[in-house]
PyMOL Python script that loads the backbone (N, CA, C, O; Angstrom):
from pymol import cmd

cmd.read_pdbstr("""\
ATOM      1  N   UNK A   1       0.763  -1.178  -0.054  1.00  0.00           N
ATOM      2  CA  UNK A   1      -0.036  -0.354  -0.058  1.00  0.00           C
ATOM      3  C   UNK A   1       1.054   1.303  -0.067  1.00  0.00           C
ATOM      4  O   UNK A   1       2.158   1.453   0.457  1.00  0.00           O
ATOM      5  N   UNK A   2       0.413   2.100  -0.680  1.00  0.00           N
ATOM      6  CA  UNK A   2       1.235   3.485  -0.632  1.00  0.00           C
ATOM      7  C   UNK A   2       0.557   4.627  -0.334  1.00  0.00           C
ATOM      8  O   UNK A   2      -0.610   4.538  -0.716  1.00  0.00           O
ATOM      9  N   UNK A   3       0.812   5.671   0.196  1.00  0.00           N
ATOM     10  CA  UNK A   3       0.217   6.863   1.029  1.00  0.00           C
ATOM     11  C   UNK A   3       1.192   7.846   0.218  1.00  0.00           C
ATOM     12  O   UNK A   3       2.386   7.548   0.179  1.00  0.00           O
ATOM     13  N   UNK A   4       0.732   9.022  -0.442  1.00  0.00           N
ATOM     14  CA  UNK A   4       1.518  10.295  -1.150  1.00  0.00           C
ATOM     15  C   UNK A   4       2.003  10.806  -0.138  1.00  0.00           C
ATOM     16  O   UNK A   4       1.221  11.108   0.765  1.00  0.00           O
ATOM     17  N   UNK A   5       3.243  11.028   0.006  1.00  0.00           N
ATOM     18  CA  UNK A   5       4.125  11.807   1.215  1.00  0.00           C
ATOM     19  C   UNK A   5       4.199  13.361   0.674  1.00  0.00           C
ATOM     20  O   UNK A   5       4.451  14.289   1.442  1.00  0.00           O
ATOM     21  N   UNK A   6       4.001  13.508  -0.460  1.00  0.00           N
ATOM     22  CA  UNK A   6       4.140  15.132  -1.044  1.00  0.00           C
ATOM     23  C   UNK A   6       3.169  15.988  -0.316  1.00  0.00           C
ATOM     24  O   UNK A   6       3.438  16.944   0.412  1.00  0.00           O
ATOM     25  N   UNK A   7       1.745  15.401  -0.682  1.00  0.00           N
ATOM     26  CA  UNK A   7       0.769  16.494  -0.387  1.00  0.00           C
ATOM     27  C   UNK A   7      -0.396  15.793   0.840  1.00  0.00           C
ATOM     28  O   UNK A   7      -1.408  16.342   1.276  1.00  0.00           O
ATOM     29  N   UNK A   8       0.099  14.546   1.160  1.00  0.00           N
ATOM     30  CA  UNK A   8      -0.774  13.954   2.119  1.00  0.00           C
ATOM     31  C   UNK A   8      -2.315  13.372   1.270  1.00  0.00           C
ATOM     32  O   UNK A   8      -2.520  13.146   0.078  1.00  0.00           O
ATOM     33  N   UNK A   9      -3.036  13.287   2.235  1.00  0.00           N
ATOM     34  CA  UNK A   9      -4.301  12.788   1.799  1.00  0.00           C
ATOM     35  C   UNK A   9      -5.564  13.551   1.999  1.00  0.00           C
ATOM     36  O   UNK A   9      -5.876  14.531   1.323  1.00  0.00           O
ATOM     37  N   UNK A  10      -6.341  12.997   3.061  1.00  0.00           N
ATOM     38  CA  UNK A  10      -7.475  13.806   3.395  1.00  0.00           C
ATOM     39  C   UNK A  10      -7.018  14.195   5.002  1.00  0.00           C
ATOM     40  O   UNK A  10      -6.329  13.441   5.688  1.00  0.00           O
ATOM     41  N   UNK A  11      -7.458  15.313   5.393  1.00  0.00           N
ATOM     42  CA  UNK A  11      -7.348  15.593   6.918  1.00  0.00           C
ATOM     43  C   UNK A  11      -7.612  15.008   7.883  1.00  0.00           C
ATOM     44  O   UNK A  11      -6.895  15.036   8.884  1.00  0.00           O
ATOM     45  N   UNK A  12      -8.909  14.221   7.779  1.00  0.00           N
ATOM     46  CA  UNK A  12      -9.132  13.150   8.655  1.00  0.00           C
ATOM     47  C   UNK A  12      -8.211  12.228   8.722  1.00  0.00           C
ATOM     48  O   UNK A  12      -7.850  11.932   9.861  1.00  0.00           O
ATOM     49  N   UNK A  13      -7.679  11.636   7.768  1.00  0.00           N
ATOM     50  CA  UNK A  13      -7.041  10.428   7.599  1.00  0.00           C
ATOM     51  C   UNK A  13      -8.032   9.022   7.498  1.00  0.00           C
ATOM     52  O   UNK A  13      -7.731   7.917   7.948  1.00  0.00           O
ATOM     53  N   UNK A  14      -8.913   9.275   6.997  1.00  0.00           N
ATOM     54  CA  UNK A  14      -9.979   8.143   6.912  1.00  0.00           C
ATOM     55  C   UNK A  14      -9.819   7.650   5.649  1.00  0.00           C
ATOM     56  O   UNK A  14      -9.631   6.437   5.566  1.00  0.00           O
ATOM     57  N   UNK A  15      -9.846   8.243   4.727  1.00  0.00           N
ATOM     58  CA  UNK A  15      -9.785   8.027   3.046  1.00  0.00           C
ATOM     59  C   UNK A  15      -9.266   6.819   2.737  1.00  0.00           C
ATOM     60  O   UNK A  15      -9.724   6.159   1.805  1.00  0.00           O
ATOM     61  N   UNK A  16      -8.441   6.481   3.351  1.00  0.00           N
ATOM     62  CA  UNK A  16      -7.761   4.893   3.099  1.00  0.00           C
ATOM     63  C   UNK A  16      -8.134   4.034   4.195  1.00  0.00           C
ATOM     64  O   UNK A  16      -7.462   3.012   4.055  1.00  0.00           O
ATOM     65  N   UNK A  17      -8.879   3.932   5.231  1.00  0.00           N
ATOM     66  CA  UNK A  17      -8.927   3.259   6.225  1.00  0.00           C
ATOM     67  C   UNK A  17      -9.375   2.232   6.136  1.00  0.00           C
ATOM     68  O   UNK A  17      -9.055   1.471   7.049  1.00  0.00           O
ATOM     69  N   UNK A  18     -10.304   1.667   5.062  1.00  0.00           N
ATOM     70  CA  UNK A  18     -10.858   0.685   4.724  1.00  0.00           C
ATOM     71  C   UNK A  18      -9.606  -0.341   4.080  1.00  0.00           C
ATOM     72  O   UNK A  18      -9.384  -1.506   4.410  1.00  0.00           O
ATOM     73  N   UNK A  19      -9.003   0.343   3.236  1.00  0.00           N
ATOM     74  CA  UNK A  19      -7.751  -0.599   2.380  1.00  0.00           C
ATOM     75  C   UNK A  19      -7.014  -0.934   3.346  1.00  0.00           C
ATOM     76  O   UNK A  19      -6.663  -2.114   3.347  1.00  0.00           O
ATOM     77  N   UNK A  20      -6.548  -0.083   4.435  1.00  0.00           N
ATOM     78  CA  UNK A  20      -5.431  -0.313   5.398  1.00  0.00           C
ATOM     79  C   UNK A  20      -5.857  -1.452   6.166  1.00  0.00           C
ATOM     80  O   UNK A  20      -5.198  -2.481   6.316  1.00  0.00           O
ATOM     81  N   UNK A  21      -6.996  -1.213   6.646  1.00  0.00           N
ATOM     82  CA  UNK A  21      -7.287  -2.629   7.473  1.00  0.00           C
ATOM     83  C   UNK A  21      -7.501  -3.799   6.865  1.00  0.00           C
ATOM     84  O   UNK A  21      -7.923  -4.762   7.506  1.00  0.00           O
ATOM     85  N   UNK A  22      -7.185  -3.878   5.292  1.00  0.00           N
ATOM     86  CA  UNK A  22      -6.995  -5.310   4.737  1.00  0.00           C
ATOM     87  C   UNK A  22      -5.457  -5.751   5.316  1.00  0.00           C
ATOM     88  O   UNK A  22      -5.151  -6.889   5.675  1.00  0.00           O
ATOM     89  N   UNK A  23      -4.746  -4.796   5.315  1.00  0.00           N
ATOM     90  CA  UNK A  23      -3.027  -5.206   5.429  1.00  0.00           C
ATOM     91  C   UNK A  23      -2.524  -6.251   6.206  1.00  0.00           C
ATOM     92  O   UNK A  23      -2.939  -6.372   7.359  1.00  0.00           O
ATOM     93  N   UNK A  24      -1.798  -6.928   5.814  1.00  0.00           N
ATOM     94  CA  UNK A  24      -1.482  -8.066   7.068  1.00  0.00           C
ATOM     95  C   UNK A  24      -0.164  -7.513   7.620  1.00  0.00           C
ATOM     96  O   UNK A  24       0.396  -6.505   7.190  1.00  0.00           O
ATOM     97  N   UNK A  25       0.230  -8.223   8.537  1.00  0.00           N
ATOM     98  CA  UNK A  25       1.354  -7.452   9.455  1.00  0.00           C
ATOM     99  C   UNK A  25       2.879  -7.155   8.825  1.00  0.00           C
ATOM    100  O   UNK A  25       3.821  -6.659   9.443  1.00  0.00           O
ATOM    101  N   UNK A  26       2.867  -7.608   7.374  1.00  0.00           N
ATOM    102  CA  UNK A  26       4.111  -7.268   6.876  1.00  0.00           C
ATOM    103  C   UNK A  26       3.585  -5.903   6.123  1.00  0.00           C
ATOM    104  O   UNK A  26       4.379  -5.484   5.280  1.00  0.00           O
ATOM    105  N   UNK A  27       2.568  -5.260   6.262  1.00  0.00           N
ATOM    106  CA  UNK A  27       1.911  -4.418   5.281  1.00  0.00           C
ATOM    107  C   UNK A  27       1.557  -4.554   4.011  1.00  0.00           C
ATOM    108  O   UNK A  27       1.643  -3.697   3.131  1.00  0.00           O
ATOM    109  N   UNK A  28       1.139  -5.690   3.921  1.00  0.00           N
ATOM    110  CA  UNK A  28       0.819  -6.195   2.469  1.00  0.00           C
ATOM    111  C   UNK A  28      -0.550  -6.538   2.132  1.00  0.00           C
ATOM    112  O   UNK A  28      -1.150  -7.037   3.084  1.00  0.00           O
ATOM    113  N   UNK A  29      -1.226  -6.420   1.064  1.00  0.00           N
ATOM    114  CA  UNK A  29      -2.578  -6.881   0.673  1.00  0.00           C
ATOM    115  C   UNK A  29      -2.257  -8.237   0.955  1.00  0.00           C
ATOM    116  O   UNK A  29      -1.105  -8.670   0.917  1.00  0.00           O
ATOM    117  N   UNK A  30      -3.434  -9.028   1.287  1.00  0.00           N
ATOM    118  CA  UNK A  30      -3.548 -10.528   1.348  1.00  0.00           C
ATOM    119  C   UNK A  30      -3.438 -11.263   0.053  1.00  0.00           C
ATOM    120  O   UNK A  30      -2.956 -12.378  -0.144  1.00  0.00           O
ATOM    121  N   UNK A  31      -4.124 -10.193  -1.028  1.00  0.00           N
ATOM    122  CA  UNK A  31      -4.274 -10.932  -2.509  1.00  0.00           C
ATOM    123  C   UNK A  31      -3.653  -9.724  -3.456  1.00  0.00           C
ATOM    124  O   UNK A  31      -3.358  -8.617  -3.004  1.00  0.00           O
ATOM    125  N   UNK A  32      -3.502 -10.114  -4.837  1.00  0.00           N
ATOM    126  CA  UNK A  32      -3.196  -9.144  -5.743  1.00  0.00           C
ATOM    127  C   UNK A  32      -4.526  -8.546  -5.960  1.00  0.00           C
ATOM    128  O   UNK A  32      -4.490  -7.315  -5.976  1.00  0.00           O
ATOM    129  N   UNK A  33      -5.653  -9.056  -6.126  1.00  0.00           N
ATOM    130  CA  UNK A  33      -6.715  -8.483  -6.176  1.00  0.00           C
ATOM    131  C   UNK A  33      -7.234  -7.161  -5.379  1.00  0.00           C
ATOM    132  O   UNK A  33      -7.481  -6.053  -5.856  1.00  0.00           O
ATOM    133  N   UNK A  34      -7.334  -7.625  -3.941  1.00  0.00           N
ATOM    134  CA  UNK A  34      -7.183  -6.591  -2.788  1.00  0.00           C
ATOM    135  C   UNK A  34      -6.022  -5.598  -3.565  1.00  0.00           C
ATOM    136  O   UNK A  34      -6.502  -4.478  -3.743  1.00  0.00           O
ATOM    137  N   UNK A  35      -4.883  -5.696  -3.977  1.00  0.00           N
ATOM    138  CA  UNK A  35      -3.961  -4.470  -4.049  1.00  0.00           C
ATOM    139  C   UNK A  35      -4.522  -3.634  -5.482  1.00  0.00           C
ATOM    140  O   UNK A  35      -4.386  -2.428  -5.687  1.00  0.00           O
ATOM    141  N   UNK A  36      -5.302  -4.812  -6.557  1.00  0.00           N
ATOM    142  CA  UNK A  36      -5.492  -3.748  -7.704  1.00  0.00           C
ATOM    143  C   UNK A  36      -6.877  -3.229  -7.322  1.00  0.00           C
ATOM    144  O   UNK A  36      -7.242  -2.376  -8.131  1.00  0.00           O
ATOM    145  N   UNK A  37      -7.737  -3.456  -6.391  1.00  0.00           N
ATOM    146  CA  UNK A  37      -8.846  -2.652  -5.854  1.00  0.00           C
ATOM    147  C   UNK A  37      -8.041  -1.367  -5.305  1.00  0.00           C
ATOM    148  O   UNK A  37      -8.180  -0.261  -5.828  1.00  0.00           O
ATOM    149  N   UNK A  38      -7.316  -1.567  -4.371  1.00  0.00           N
ATOM    150  CA  UNK A  38      -6.552  -0.235  -3.623  1.00  0.00           C
ATOM    151  C   UNK A  38      -6.225   0.279  -4.832  1.00  0.00           C
ATOM    152  O   UNK A  38      -7.014   1.205  -5.018  1.00  0.00           O
ATOM    153  N   UNK A  39      -5.395   0.171  -5.876  1.00  0.00           N
ATOM    154  CA  UNK A  39      -4.679   0.760  -6.981  1.00  0.00           C
ATOM    155  C   UNK A  39      -5.816   1.763  -7.414  1.00  0.00           C
ATOM    156  O   UNK A  39      -5.837   2.984  -7.260  1.00  0.00           O
ATOM    157  N   UNK A  40      -6.878   0.835  -8.070  1.00  0.00           N
ATOM    158  CA  UNK A  40      -7.842   1.532  -8.691  1.00  0.00           C
ATOM    159  C   UNK A  40      -8.532   2.847  -7.664  1.00  0.00           C
ATOM    160  O   UNK A  40      -8.825   3.995  -7.995  1.00  0.00           O
ATOM    161  N   UNK A  41      -8.613   2.377  -6.736  1.00  0.00           N
ATOM    162  CA  UNK A  41      -9.213   3.383  -5.874  1.00  0.00           C
ATOM    163  C   UNK A  41      -8.339   4.234  -5.845  1.00  0.00           C
ATOM    164  O   UNK A  41      -8.638   5.265  -6.448  1.00  0.00           O
ATOM    165  N   UNK A  42      -7.115   4.205  -5.258  1.00  0.00           N
ATOM    166  CA  UNK A  42      -6.081   5.781  -5.361  1.00  0.00           C
ATOM    167  C   UNK A  42      -6.265   6.504  -6.498  1.00  0.00           C
ATOM    168  O   UNK A  42      -6.482   7.716  -6.485  1.00  0.00           O
ATOM    169  N   UNK A  43      -6.185   5.782  -7.564  1.00  0.00           N
ATOM    170  CA  UNK A  43      -6.156   6.411  -9.029  1.00  0.00           C
ATOM    171  C   UNK A  43      -7.174   7.121  -9.469  1.00  0.00           C
ATOM    172  O   UNK A  43      -7.246   7.815 -10.483  1.00  0.00           O
ATOM    173  N   UNK A  44      -8.206   6.839  -8.390  1.00  0.00           N
ATOM    174  CA  UNK A  44      -9.811   7.697  -8.769  1.00  0.00           C
ATOM    175  C   UNK A  44      -9.827   8.905  -8.564  1.00  0.00           C
ATOM    176  O   UNK A  44     -10.741   9.608  -8.994  1.00  0.00           O
ATOM    177  N   UNK A  45      -8.649   9.462  -7.750  1.00  0.00           N
ATOM    178  CA  UNK A  45      -8.681  11.139  -7.535  1.00  0.00           C
ATOM    179  C   UNK A  45      -7.972  11.722  -8.076  1.00  0.00           C
ATOM    180  O   UNK A  45      -6.828  11.318  -8.283  1.00  0.00           O
ATOM    181  N   UNK A  46      -8.471  12.998  -8.534  1.00  0.00           N
ATOM    182  CA  UNK A  46      -7.431  13.921  -9.381  1.00  0.00           C
ATOM    183  C   UNK A  46      -6.621  14.213  -8.810  1.00  0.00           C
ATOM    184  O   UNK A  46      -5.985  14.828  -9.666  1.00  0.00           O
ATOM    185  N   UNK A  47      -5.838  14.301  -7.600  1.00  0.00           N
ATOM    186  CA  UNK A  47      -4.905  14.760  -6.905  1.00  0.00           C
ATOM    187  C   UNK A  47      -3.584  13.761  -6.898  1.00  0.00           C
ATOM    188  O   UNK A  47      -2.409  14.085  -6.725  1.00  0.00           O
ATOM    189  N   UNK A  48      -4.065  12.623  -7.106  1.00  0.00           N
ATOM    190  CA  UNK A  48      -3.091  11.256  -7.104  1.00  0.00           C
ATOM    191  C   UNK A  48      -1.753  11.561  -8.149  1.00  0.00           C
ATOM    192  O   UNK A  48      -1.828  12.236  -9.175  1.00  0.00           O
ATOM    193  N   UNK A  49      -0.394  10.828  -7.576  1.00  0.00           N
ATOM    194  CA  UNK A  49       0.606  10.699  -8.647  1.00  0.00           C
ATOM    195  C   UNK A  49       0.133  10.021  -9.772  1.00  0.00           C
ATOM    196  O   UNK A  49      -0.952   9.438  -9.767  1.00  0.00           O
ATOM    197  N   UNK A  50       0.841  10.059 -10.688  1.00  0.00           N
ATOM    198  CA  UNK A  50       0.248   9.374 -12.138  1.00  0.00           C
ATOM    199  C   UNK A  50       1.284   8.907 -12.502  1.00  0.00           C
ATOM    200  O   UNK A  50       2.288   9.589 -12.299  1.00  0.00           O
ATOM    201  N   UNK A  51       1.458   7.387 -13.269  1.00  0.00           N
ATOM    202  CA  UNK A  51       2.667   6.505 -13.627  1.00  0.00           C
ATOM    203  C   UNK A  51       2.252   5.642 -13.878  1.00  0.00           C
ATOM    204  O   UNK A  51       1.068   5.307 -13.909  1.00  0.00           O
ATOM    205  N   UNK A  52       3.494   4.910 -14.193  1.00  0.00           N
ATOM    206  CA  UNK A  52       3.290   3.421 -14.519  1.00  0.00           C
ATOM    207  C   UNK A  52       3.202   2.492 -13.350  1.00  0.00           C
ATOM    208  O   UNK A  52       4.319   2.391 -12.843  1.00  0.00           O
ATOM    209  N   UNK A  53       2.298   1.771 -12.725  1.00  0.00           N
ATOM    210  CA  UNK A  53       2.071   1.054 -11.294  1.00  0.00           C
ATOM    211  C   UNK A  53       2.161  -0.295 -11.555  1.00  0.00           C
ATOM    212  O   UNK A  53       1.463  -0.726 -12.473  1.00  0.00           O
ATOM    213  N   UNK A  54       2.888  -1.074 -10.931  1.00  0.00           N
ATOM    214  CA  UNK A  54       2.880  -2.497 -10.930  1.00  0.00           C
ATOM    215  C   UNK A  54       2.640  -3.120  -9.391  1.00  0.00           C
ATOM    216  O   UNK A  54       3.161  -2.709  -8.354  1.00  0.00           O
ATOM    217  N   UNK A  55       1.675  -4.262  -9.552  1.00  0.00           N
ATOM    218  CA  UNK A  55       1.148  -4.959  -8.691  1.00  0.00           C
ATOM    219  C   UNK A  55       2.348  -6.190  -8.371  1.00  0.00           C
ATOM    220  O   UNK A  55       2.384  -7.075  -9.227  1.00  0.00           O
ATOM    221  N   UNK A  56       3.196  -6.303  -7.372  1.00  0.00           N
ATOM    222  CA  UNK A  56       4.116  -7.696  -7.440  1.00  0.00           C
ATOM    223  C   UNK A  56       3.288  -8.357  -6.248  1.00  0.00           C
ATOM    224  O   UNK A  56       2.638  -7.731  -5.411  1.00  0.00           O
ATOM    225  N   UNK A  57       3.458  -9.958  -6.343  1.00  0.00           N
ATOM    226  CA  UNK A  57       3.073 -10.718  -5.588  1.00  0.00           C
ATOM    227  C   UNK A  57       4.454 -11.475  -4.934  1.00  0.00           C
ATOM    228  O   UNK A  57       5.394 -12.037  -5.495  1.00  0.00           O
ATOM    229  N   UNK A  58       4.105 -11.198  -3.269  1.00  0.00           N
ATOM    230  CA  UNK A  58       5.570 -11.745  -2.423  1.00  0.00           C
ATOM    231  C   UNK A  58       4.857 -12.569  -1.812  1.00  0.00           C
ATOM    232  O   UNK A  58       3.775 -12.442  -1.240  1.00  0.00           O
ATOM    233  N   UNK A  59       5.865 -13.857  -2.043  1.00  0.00           N
ATOM    234  CA  UNK A  59       5.441 -15.114  -1.119  1.00  0.00           C
ATOM    235  C   UNK A  59       6.445 -15.253   0.052  1.00  0.00           C
ATOM    236  O   UNK A  59       7.649 -15.323  -0.198  1.00  0.00           O
ATOM    237  N   UNK A  60       6.026 -15.291   1.206  1.00  0.00           N
ATOM    238  CA  UNK A  60       6.615 -15.773   2.344  1.00  0.00           C
ATOM    239  C   UNK A  60       6.495 -17.240   2.750  1.00  0.00           C
ATOM    240  O   UNK A  60       5.452 -17.867   2.932  1.00  0.00           O
ATOM    241  N   UNK A  61       8.137 -17.807   2.891  1.00  0.00           N
ATOM    242  CA  UNK A  61       7.705 -19.004   3.832  1.00  0.00           C
ATOM    243  C   UNK A  61       7.299 -19.167   4.994  1.00  0.00           C
ATOM    244  O   UNK A  61       7.793 -18.593   5.964  1.00  0.00           O
ATOM    245  N   UNK A  62       6.121 -20.164   5.056  1.00  0.00           N
ATOM    246  CA  UNK A  62       5.851 -20.159   6.592  1.00  0.00           C
ATOM    247  C   UNK A  62       6.398 -21.355   7.267  1.00  0.00           C
ATOM    248  O   UNK A  62       6.263 -21.493   8.483  1.00  0.00           O
TER     249      UNK A  62
END
""", "prot")
cmd.dss("prot")
cmd.show_as("cartoon", "prot")
cmd.util.cbc("prot")
cmd.orient("prot")
């Protein structure tokens, strides 16, 4: 999950709360689909940084 550092988000700090609550203890989304949903939501605002974003899957040994 990314948060814009240059300008912040909303004053209340709740704009991404639903997405933040889905992160695991490593700060990663549990599935690529969840990451894609967040990315689409993030890019839906006119103040977000634009560019080429990629979603990477990380596999941790248990």
